[in-house]
C-alpha positions in Angstrom: 15.4 -37.6 9.3 13.8 -34.3 8.5 14.0 -33.1 4.9 14.9 -29.5 4.3 14.0 -27.5 1.3 17.3 -28.2 -0.5 16.9 -32.0 -0.1 13.3 -31.9 -1.3 14.4 -29.9 -4.4 17.2 -32.4 -5.1 14.8 -35.3 -4.9 12.2 -33.6 -7.1 14.9 -32.9 -9.7 16.3 -36.4 -9.6 12.9 -38.1 -9.9 11.0 -35.5 -11.9 9.9 -38.0 -14.6 8.5 -40.4 -11.9 6.6 -37.6 -10.1 5.2 -36.4 -13.5 4.0 -40.0 -14.3 2.4 -40.3 -10.9 0.7 -37.0 -11.3 -0.6 -38.1 -14.7 -1.9 -41.3 -13.1 -3.7 -39.3 -10.4 -5.4 -37.2 -13.0 -6.3 -39.9 -15.6 -5.8 -43.3 -13.9 -3.6 -44.3 -16.9 -0.4 -46.0 -16.0 2.4 -44.7 -18.3 4.8 -47.4 -17.0 2.4 -50.2 -18.0 2.8 -52.1 -21.2 0.2 -52.4 -24.1 0.2 -54.8 -27.0 0.2 -53.4 -30.5 0.3 -55.0 -33.8 2.7 -53.7 -36.5 3.9 -54.9 -39.9 7.6 -55.2 -40.4 9.8 -56.4 -43.3 11.0 -60.0 -43.1 14.6 -58.7 -43.1 14.0 -56.6 -40.0 12.2 -59.4 -38.2 15.1 -61.7 -38.9 17.6 -59.1 -37.6 15.5 -58.6 -34.5 15.5 -62.4 -33.9 19.3 -62.5 -34.3 19.6 -59.7 -31.7 17.3 -61.5 -29.4 19.5 -64.6 -29.5 22.7 -62.5 -28.9 21.3 -60.4 -26.1 18.7 -62.6 -24.6 16.3 -59.7 -24.5 12.7 -59.9 -25.9 12.1 -58.3 -29.2 9.7 -55.8 -27.7 12.4 -54.6 -25.3 14.9 -54.2 -28.2 12.5 -52.0 -30.1 11.7 -49.9 -27.0 15.4 -49.4 -26.2 16.1 -48.3 -29.8 13.2 -46.0 -29.9 14.0 -44.4 -26.5 17.7 -43.9 -27.5 16.5 -42.2 -30.7 14.0 -40.1 -28.8 16.8 -38.8 -26.5 18.9 -37.8 -29.5 16.1 -35.7 -30.9 15.5 -33.9 -27.6 
């Protein structure tokens, strides 16, 4: 199945973020899709709330924090 210019542009537009991350990896060998451990200090109230959400959703606390941060980041842009 040959790709014409229009199909290539459509694919590039749809997966721009992925291509940008791969380009960054080619230049720096840093995987932006990988996960790193960080240590942060949170209030007990917040930790308890996160534990409750973890029980309700079944998602790890780190995933809950990532999703909340990413949703806020999209609102800012």
